[in-house]
N, C-alpha and C positions, 0 to 999 in steps of 0.2 A: 603312775603305779608306785607305791610306797616300797619299801625293801621289803617288809614282812609279805606283802602281796608277791611279791617277786619270787620269795622262797617257797611259799605256798605253791605257785603255780610249777616251781622246778620239782615239787614234792610229787605233784599230781601227774606230771608228764615226764618224771625220769624213769622211764622203763627202757629196755633194749640195749643199755649200755653193754661195751665189752671189754675185758679185760685185755690192757694193751701190754703186749710180749714183744721182746727183740724179733726182729723177722726171722732171724736163723734159729729160734728157740723152738724145740718140741713144746707141746702142750704139757705145763708143769703145774705143780700146786705153788702160789705164791703164798710166802710164809710172811704175816705182819704180827709183830710182836708191839702188845701196846703195854706200855709200863708209864710208871710216876715215880716221881722223887720221894713222895710222902704219900701216906696212905689218906682218906677222906676227901679225895679230888673228884670222886666220880668215875674214876677208871674203869672197874668192871660194868657200870652202867653204860659208859661209852662203847666199850668193846662187844656188849651183847646187842645192843641198839645199831653199831655200826655192822657187824656180821648179819643181822637182819635186812638192814639197809643193801647191802651187797647182794644178798640173796634175792632181793626184790628185783634186781637187775636181771636175774635170769642164771646166776651163777650159783654153782654146787659149794657150799659153805660148811666148814667144821669150826667149830671153838673148842680149843684146848684150854681147860681150865690149869694153868701152871701156878696158879696161887693156892698152893696144896694146903699150906695152914687153914686158911680161912673158906678155901672153895665156894665163892658167892656166885657163880655163874647159875647153877642150877636154881638156887633160890630166888634170883632176880627172874627166871623163868617160870617159877612155882613149880618146879620138877623135884620129886623126891626119888632119886636113882637107887635102884635096887642093887645095882653094881657099881663100883667106880674104879680108880686108877689102883687102888689097894690090891682088889682082886685080882689084877692084871700081875703087878711087880711079884705078887706070893705065887701065882702061877695056876690060880683058881678058875680064872677065864681067861679068853683070849680077848685082845683089844677090841675086836669088831664085835663082840659079845655084849660090852658096855657102852658102845655108841647108842646115843638116844636120838631119836628122829624127833622134831618137835613140831606142833601147828604152825609155828612163825616160819617153817621153811629151812631151818639149819639144823645140823645135827652139833650134839655135843659131846665131849667126853669130861664128866665130872672128875674134879680132884679128889685126893684121899687125904682126910684131915688126918689119918694115922702116920702119914708120912710128910713131915712138914719141909723136907728137902728131897728134892729129885736127886741131888748130889750125892746123897748118901746111900743110894742104891747098891746092894752088891753085884757082881759080875752075873750072876744067874738074874737076877731082877732087871738088871739093865737090858740083856739079851732078850728077855722076854719081851720088854718094851720096845726094842729095837724091831724084833721079830714082826711084833703086832703092827706097828706104823708101814711095815713092808706092804700088808694087805690094805693099807688105807689111800692110796695115791691115786684116788679117783675123784678127788675133790679140786675145785679151780682157786680156790683159796683157803687157807687155814689162818684164823685170829688166833692168836696166845694171849691172854690175859694173865700177865706174870704177876707176881707180887709187888708189893710196894717196897720202894728204898733199892739199895744198892748191894744186895747180898750176892755172893757168888751164883746161887741159883738165878737170881734174876738176870745179872749180867750174862751168865751162859746161856740162857733161852733166847736173850737179846742178839748177841752176837753173830749166829748162824742165820737169822731172819733176814729176808729181802728188804723188809721195810721196817723202822722203829718209829712209832709214834708215840712220842711223849705227850701224857696228859697233865696240864697243871689249871690253876685257877689264879687270879688278880691278887690273892693273898700274897703278900712279900715272902712269907716262909714257903709256900709253894712254889714260887718264882725261884728262889734260892735253892730249893730242893733239886728242882727240874734241872737248871744248870748243872748241881754236882752231880745228878744221874748223865747228863750228857759228857760231863768231864770224865767219869768213870768209864763210859764207853770207849771214849775217843781214846783214852789212854791204852786201851786195849788195839783199837783202829780207828784210822781216821777216815776208813773208806765205808761207812756205813751210811745208808739212806736214812737219814735222820729227819724226822717231821714232828710239828707240834700242834696241838689243840688246845685252846684255851677254854675251859668249861666254865658255865655260872657267869658269864659276862652279863652286865647291865646295858651295855650298849656295844653298837659295833665298832665305835671308837676305842673304848675300854679292851675290846678284844683285838684289836689293831695293835693297840700300845703294849699290851704285855707282850704278845707274839714279837713284836719289833724289839722289846728289850731282851727277851731272850736270844733272837736271833742275831743281835748286835753284839752283845758279851761274849757269845758263844764264837762269833767270827773273828774278834778281836783277840780275845786270851787263848783260845784253842785252835783258831785257824781251821774251822768247820763251817760247812755250811748247812743250816737247819731251815727245813722250807715251813713256810704257814701253811698249815691245810685248812685253816679256818676256825671259828669260834661257835660255842653252843650258848645261846641266851639262859640265864637264870628265867626257870619256868615252872610254875607250880604243878603242871602237867606231868613233869619228870619226877617231882616229889609223891604224886598221887600214883604214878606209875609204879614205884618202889613199893607202897605199900599194897597196892593191888597185886604184886607179882605179875605185871603184864608190862612189856616193853611200851614205851611212849611212842616209838616208830609204827608200833600195830594199834595201841589203845588211842593215841590223839595224832593221827597222821596229819593233822592240819594245823598242829601246834607249831611255835616258833622254834622251839628244840627240834622237833622233827624236820622241819624245812632245813634248818641249819646242818643238821647230819646229813640230810640228802645232799644238799650243795658239798659237803665235805667227801662223800661217797663218789660223786661225780670227779672231783679233782683227785682223789686217791687211785681211781680207777683208769686214769689217764696217764698216770706216770708208770716207767717202767722199773720192776723190780730187778734182782740180781739174777735170778734162774742160771746160777753156776754151778749146781750139784746135780750130777746125772742119778745121783741116788735119792732125790727127792725128799718125802718125810723120813724117810731111812737114813739118809745121809746128814739131816738136819740134827736128829739126835745122836748120831755118832760125834759130830763135831761138838756138840752140846756136851758130852761125857768126856771128850778128850781136852775140852777147856777146862772143867772143873779139876780134872787129874792134873792138868798143867800147873794150876792155881795153887792145888793142894801140896804138890811138891815144891813150888815156889815157896809157898810159907813153911815147909819143913826146912827148906834150905836157909830161909831167913832165921830161924830159930836155930838152927846148929850154929850158924856164923854169929848169934849173939851170945851163944853159949862158950 
């Protein structure tokens, strides 16, 4: 049986997986941040299809669109939300009011293009958001689709996450920017669970080669371990799914890309996350705002020193 056939078999039989948690941990939401060093690598497409693939195993999954400036998650799912994060931070709606349940089996929180940075929210708006997430700790997994690049907003969402999945492609600029993102994360903490997915590969050999390169240079120069989650083939079904606004894991479940993503899901769910925050999603966003406040004060201090 060839590799593609093996992957298709995995897709068809990959139900009933359970999320691996530390033995002494109560059930908590596993938070997975999906990030990329640059735009245009398929990060949001990976986020949405990964979330659906996880949900197909029986877990309850929430997608949080952290790419507020572009807010692509609802577009990829063909959804026009009536309310989004803007209405929450303005105090017009509660967070549970804007959660959208989809036919694909995942819930989403749509981003608000009116707020390009979560970091810019005032204290009242922050409290509205934190209070809302206190009501949402019923999910097994939350996937955060961050913005591309290394802004304070992106790093702030990455740092409190249990798992950080960096999406790259074989393009040299994408590899370089992925390393830059990992370097920015490591400059804040070397204890993150870092993983990499190589998207749009032409062969398994290419996928492994790219992943090995990122892993090797991260280990050599940053002294951190990055886990290879796998690769996703360049597949016309993916492009078709984007045009049709129907995730390929649903619209083309026997495609090479879907089979690859199913294998990635198996690998991801068999690794232990952090689970070190008793406050769950509320604690996550408290940490996020603490981080961005710290970075803002750090920048102000540097400006004063320069003057």
